[in-house]
C-alpha positions as a Markdown table, in Angstrom:
| # | Residue | x | y | z |
|---|---|---|---|---|
| 1 | Met | 60.4 | 122.2 | -120.6 |
| 2 | Ser | 59.6 | 121.1 | -123.9 |
| 3 | Met | 56.3 | 119.7 | -122.7 |
| 4 | Phe | 55.4 | 123.1 | -121.2 |
| 5 | Phe | 55.6 | 124.8 | -124.5 |
| 6 | Lys | 53.6 | 122.0 | -126.3 |
| 7 | Arg | 50.6 | 122.6 | -124.0 |
| 8 | Lys | 47.8 | 124.3 | -126.3 |
| 9 | Asp | 47.0 | 127.5 | -123.8 |
| 10 | Ile | 50.8 | 128.5 | -123.5 |
| 11 | Gln | 51.0 | 128.2 | -127.6 |
| 12 | Leu | 47.9 | 130.4 | -127.8 |
| 13 | Thr | 49.1 | 132.8 | -125.1 |
| 14 | Ile | 52.4 | 133.4 | -127.1 |
| 15 | Val | 50.3 | 133.7 | -130.4 |
| 16 | Val | 48.2 | 136.3 | -128.8 |
| 17 | Leu | 51.1 | 138.2 | -127.1 |
| 18 | Thr | 53.1 | 138.5 | -130.2 |
| 19 | Phe | 50.2 | 139.4 | -132.3 |
| 20 | Leu | 49.6 | 142.6 | -129.8 |
| 21 | Val | 53.2 | 143.3 | -129.9 |
| 22 | Val | 53.2 | 143.8 | -133.5 |
| 23 | Phe | 49.4 | 145.0 | -133.7 |
| 24 | Ile | 49.3 | 147.8 | -131.5 |
| 25 | Pro | 52.6 | 149.9 | -132.4 |
| 26 | Tyr | 50.4 | 150.5 | -135.9 |
| 27 | Phe | 47.7 | 152.7 | -133.8 |
| 28 | Phe | 49.7 | 153.8 | -130.9 |
| 29 | Asn | 53.1 | 155.5 | -130.5 |
| 30 | Ile | 55.2 | 153.5 | -128.3 |
| 31 | Pro | 58.4 | 153.7 | -128.7 |
| 32 | Ala | 59.9 | 150.7 | -126.6 |
| 33 | Leu | 57.2 | 148.5 | -128.0 |
| 34 | Asp | 57.9 | 149.8 | -131.4 |
| 35 | Ala | 61.6 | 148.8 | -131.3 |
| 36 | Phe | 60.5 | 145.3 | -129.6 |
| 37 | Ser | 58.2 | 144.6 | -132.4 |
| 38 | Lys | 60.6 | 145.2 | -135.4 |
| 39 | Lys | 63.2 | 143.2 | -133.6 |
| 40 | Leu | 60.2 | 140.4 | -133.4 |
| 41 | Ile | 59.8 | 141.0 | -137.2 |
| 42 | Thr | 63.4 | 140.4 | -137.9 |
| 43 | Ile | 63.4 | 137.3 | -135.8 |
| 44 | Ala | 60.7 | 136.1 | -137.8 |
| 45 | Ser | 62.5 | 136.9 | -141.2 |
| 46 | Leu | 65.4 | 135.1 | -140.2 |
| 47 | Val | 63.2 | 132.1 | -139.1 |
| 48 | Asn | 61.7 | 132.3 | -142.6 |
| 49 | Gly | 65.1 | 132.3 | -144.1 |
| 50 | Phe | 66.1 | 129.2 | -141.8 |
| 51 | Thr | 63.0 | 127.6 | -143.1 |
| 52 | Leu | 63.8 | 128.0 | -146.9 |
| 53 | Ala | 67.3 | 126.7 | -146.2 |
| 54 | Leu | 65.5 | 123.7 | -144.8 |
| 55 | Ala | 63.3 | 123.4 | -147.8 |
| 56 | Ile | 66.2 | 123.3 | -150.0 |
| 57 | His | 68.2 | 120.9 | -148.0 |
| 58 | Ser | 64.9 | 118.6 | -148.0 |
| 59 | Gln | 64.7 | 118.8 | -151.8 |
| 60 | Phe | 68.4 | 117.9 | -152.1 |
| 61 | Arg | 67.8 | 114.8 | -150.1 |
| 62 | Arg | 64.7 | 114.1 | -151.9 |
| 63 | Ala | 66.5 | 114.2 | -155.2 |
| 64 | Ser | 69.6 | 112.2 | -154.1 |
| 65 | Asn | 67.2 | 109.4 | -153.0 |
| 66 | Gln | 65.4 | 109.4 | -156.2 |
| 67 | Trp | 69.2 | 109.3 | -158.1 |
| 68 | Arg | 70.3 | 106.7 | -156.0 |
| 69 | Arg | 67.0 | 104.2 | -156.6 |
| 70 | Lys | 67.0 | 105.5 | -160.3 |
| 71 | Ser | 63.5 | 106.0 | -159.7 |
| 72 | Arg | 61.0 | 107.4 | -162.3 |
| 73 | Gly | 62.0 | 111.2 | -163.4 |
| 74 | Tyr | 65.1 | 111.0 | -161.3 |
| 75 | Tyr | 66.7 | 112.9 | -163.8 |
| 76 | Trp | 64.4 | 115.9 | -163.7 |
| 77 | Gly | 65.3 | 115.8 | -160.3 |
| 78 | Ala | 68.9 | 116.3 | -161.0 |
| 79 | Tyr | 68.4 | 119.0 | -163.5 |
| 80 | Met | 66.2 | 121.2 | -160.9 |
| 81 | Leu | 69.2 | 120.7 | -158.4 |
| 82 | Ile | 71.6 | 122.0 | -161.1 |
| 83 | Cys | 69.4 | 124.9 | -161.9 |
| 84 | Leu | 68.9 | 125.7 | -158.4 |
| 85 | Ile | 72.7 | 125.5 | -157.5 |
| 86 | Met | 73.2 | 128.0 | -160.4 |
| 87 | Met | 70.8 | 130.2 | -159.3 |
| 88 | Ile | 72.2 | 130.4 | -155.7 |
| 89 | Leu | 75.9 | 130.7 | -157.0 |
| 90 | Phe | 74.9 | 133.4 | -159.4 |
| 91 | Gly | 72.6 | 135.1 | -157.3 |
| 92 | Ile | 75.3 | 135.5 | -154.5 |
| 93 | Ile | 77.7 | 137.0 | -157.4 |
| 94 | Gly | 75.1 | 139.4 | -158.2 |
| 95 | Gln | 71.6 | 139.9 | -160.1 |
| 96 | Glu | 73.7 | 142.2 | -162.4 |
| 97 | Ser | 76.3 | 139.6 | -163.7 |
| 98 | Ala | 76.1 | 138.1 | -166.8 |
| 99 | Pro | 75.5 | 134.4 | -165.8 |
| 100 | Trp | 72.5 | 135.5 | -163.8 |
| 101 | His | 70.9 | 137.1 | -167.1 |
| 102 | Trp | 71.9 | 133.8 | -169.1 |
| 103 | Val | 70.2 | 131.5 | -166.5 |
| 104 | Met | 67.1 | 133.8 | -166.4 |
| 105 | Phe | 66.7 | 134.3 | -170.0 |
| 106 | Ala | 67.5 | 131.0 | -171.2 |
| 107 | Val | 66.5 | 128.5 | -168.2 |
| 108 | Ile | 63.8 | 130.5 | -166.1 |
| 109 | Asn | 61.9 | 132.2 | -168.6 |
| 110 | Pro | 61.6 | 129.3 | -171.1 |
| 111 | Leu | 60.3 | 127.1 | -168.0 |
| 112 | Ser | 57.8 | 129.7 | -167.1 |
| 113 | Ser | 56.4 | 129.7 | -170.8 |
| 114 | Val | 56.0 | 126.2 | -170.7 |
| 115 | Asn | 54.3 | 126.4 | -167.3 |
| 116 | Tyr | 51.9 | 129.0 | -168.6 |
| 117 | Cys | 51.2 | 126.9 | -171.7 |
| 118 | Ile | 50.2 | 123.9 | -169.9 |
| 119 | Leu | 48.2 | 125.9 | -167.7 |
| 120 | Ala | 46.3 | 127.3 | -170.6 |
| 121 | Phe | 45.2 | 123.9 | -171.8 |
| 122 | Tyr | 43.7 | 123.2 | -168.4 |
| 123 | Leu | 42.2 | 126.6 | -168.2 |
| 124 | Ser | 40.9 | 126.0 | -171.7 |
| 125 | Gly | 39.1 | 122.7 | -171.0 |
| 126 | Ser | 37.7 | 124.2 | -167.6 |
| 127 | Ala | 36.3 | 127.1 | -169.8 |
| 128 | Ala | 34.7 | 124.6 | -172.0 |
| 129 | Arg | 32.9 | 122.9 | -169.3 |
| 130 | Ala | 31.9 | 126.0 | -167.4 |
| 131 | Phe | 30.8 | 127.8 | -170.7 |
| 132 | Arg | 27.5 | 125.9 | -171.2 |
| 133 | Ala | 24.3 | 128.0 | -172.0 |
| 134 | Arg | 21.9 | 126.0 | -169.8 |
| 135 | Ser | 20.3 | 129.1 | -168.4 |
| 136 | Ile | 19.8 | 132.6 | -168.9 |
| 137 | Gln | 22.6 | 133.2 | -166.5 |
| 138 | Ala | 24.9 | 130.9 | -168.0 |
| 139 | Phe | 24.3 | 132.4 | -171.6 |
| 140 | Met | 25.2 | 135.9 | -170.1 |
| 141 | Leu | 28.3 | 134.5 | -168.6 |
| 142 | Leu | 29.2 | 132.9 | -171.8 |
| 143 | Ala | 28.7 | 136.0 | -173.9 |
| 144 | Ala | 30.5 | 138.3 | -171.4 |
| 145 | Gly | 33.3 | 135.9 | -171.3 |
| 146 | Ser | 33.7 | 135.5 | -175.0 |
| 147 | Ile | 33.5 | 139.1 | -175.8 |
| 148 | Val | 36.5 | 139.6 | -173.2 |
| 149 | Leu | 38.7 | 136.7 | -174.5 |
| 150 | Leu | 38.1 | 138.1 | -178.2 |
| 151 | Tyr | 39.2 | 141.6 | -176.8 |
| 152 | Gln | 42.7 | 140.1 | -175.6 |
| 153 | Ala | 43.4 | 138.9 | -179.4 |
| 154 | Pro | 44.8 | 141.7 | -181.2 |
| 155 | Leu | 43.7 | 140.4 | -184.5 |
| 156 | Thr | 40.0 | 140.4 | -183.4 |
| 157 | Gly | 40.2 | 144.2 | -182.3 |
| 158 | Ala | 41.6 | 144.8 | -186.0 |
| 159 | Val | 38.7 | 143.1 | -187.7 |
| 160 | Phe | 35.9 | 143.6 | -185.4 |
| 161 | Pro | 36.7 | 147.0 | -183.7 |
| 162 | Val | 33.1 | 147.1 | -182.3 |
| 163 | Ile | 34.5 | 144.6 | -179.5 |
| 164 | Asp | 36.9 | 147.1 | -178.0 |
| 165 | Pro | 34.3 | 149.2 | -176.4 |
| 166 | Ile | 31.9 | 146.3 | -175.1 |
| 167 | Ala | 34.8 | 144.5 | -173.4 |
| 168 | Leu | 36.2 | 147.6 | -171.9 |
| 169 | Tyr | 32.7 | 148.4 | -170.5 |
| 170 | Leu | 32.4 | 145.0 | -169.1 |
| 171 | Thr | 36.0 | 145.1 | -167.5 |
| 172 | Asn | 35.4 | 148.3 | -166.0 |
| 173 | Thr | 32.1 | 147.9 | -164.8 |
| 174 | Phe | 30.8 | 144.1 | -164.1 |
| 175 | Ala | 34.6 | 142.6 | -163.8 |
| 176 | Val | 35.7 | 145.5 | -161.2 |
| 177 | Ser | 32.9 | 145.0 | -159.1 |
| 178 | Val | 32.9 | 141.3 | -159.0 |
| 179 | Ser | 36.6 | 141.5 | -158.2 |
| 180 | Arg | 36.1 | 144.0 | -155.4 |
| 181 | Thr | 33.4 | 141.7 | -153.9 |
| 182 | Ile | 35.7 | 139.1 | -154.0 |
| 183 | Tyr | 38.4 | 140.8 | -152.0 |
| 184 | Leu | 35.9 | 142.1 | -149.5 |
| 185 | Gly | 35.0 | 138.5 | -148.8 |
| 186 | Leu | 38.4 | 137.5 | -148.5 |
| 187 | Ala | 39.4 | 140.2 | -146.2 |
| 188 | Thr | 36.1 | 139.5 | -144.0 |
| 189 | Ala | 37.2 | 135.7 | -144.0 |
| 190 | Ser | 40.6 | 136.8 | -143.2 |
| 191 | Ile | 39.5 | 138.7 | -140.1 |
| 192 | Val | 36.9 | 136.1 | -138.9 |
| 193 | Leu | 40.0 | 133.5 | -139.3 |
| 194 | Gly | 42.2 | 135.6 | -137.2 |
| 195 | Val | 39.9 | 136.3 | -134.4 |
| 196 | Arg | 39.0 | 132.5 | -134.3 |
| 197 | Met | 42.9 | 131.7 | -134.0 |
| 198 | Leu | 43.3 | 134.5 | -131.4 |
| 199 | Thr | 40.2 | 133.2 | -129.3 |
| 200 | Gly | 41.2 | 129.7 | -129.5 |
| 201 | Arg | 38.1 | 128.5 | -131.6 |
| 202 | Glu | 40.8 | 127.6 | -134.6 |
| 203 | Val | 43.6 | 125.5 | -133.1 |
| 204 | Ser | 44.8 | 123.7 | -136.1 |
| 205 | Phe | 47.2 | 126.0 | -137.2 |
| 206 | Leu | 49.0 | 124.9 | -133.6 |
| 207 | Gly | 49.1 | 121.1 | -134.3 |
| 208 | Phe | 46.1 | 120.3 | -132.4 |
| 209 | Ala | 42.9 | 118.6 | -133.6 |
| 210 | Arg | 39.9 | 120.7 | -133.8 |
| 211 | Glu | 38.0 | 120.4 | -130.7 |
| 212 | Glu | 34.3 | 119.5 | -131.0 |
């Protein structure tokens, strides 16, 4: 029986049927199919929960192996597990409890701030390499990016108030149009990928190698 469900055509058929069961009730009022779709979504949510539990179990095993071997940075793994256990316990107690707020403001928020600070250095280095006026287009990008970055600093707006309307114009026109273009491209790519998956042209998500 296990070999039967490992066949590519069987797995692809299951994917197509589950897609149709969830997709059709959005456009047609079929009570039986809508009820079955909700049950299927509930089952998927439960599977996601068990997947998260499996990930936590794997992380515990990985950190315990690092602790036994005393490998490099094993104490950070232990620190992560302690924070994870605290969050789970305090989450069970309730998010309005004092321990939950203490962990959030004493552990999670400082770690998030440090993470964003580290990312800021990488972004600054990438921006320094990208913002090189080697052409007219690169110079325009450099000028627009510099104006928007200066606008984000309150001191710059106080010293050079003329930057504010220029930055707002750039963000409300060019930035919005570019972001919408990106969203349209992502939506189109998602639709194309979904069609390829449903028609069997993209089967890597099932664990099969791509066919030539």
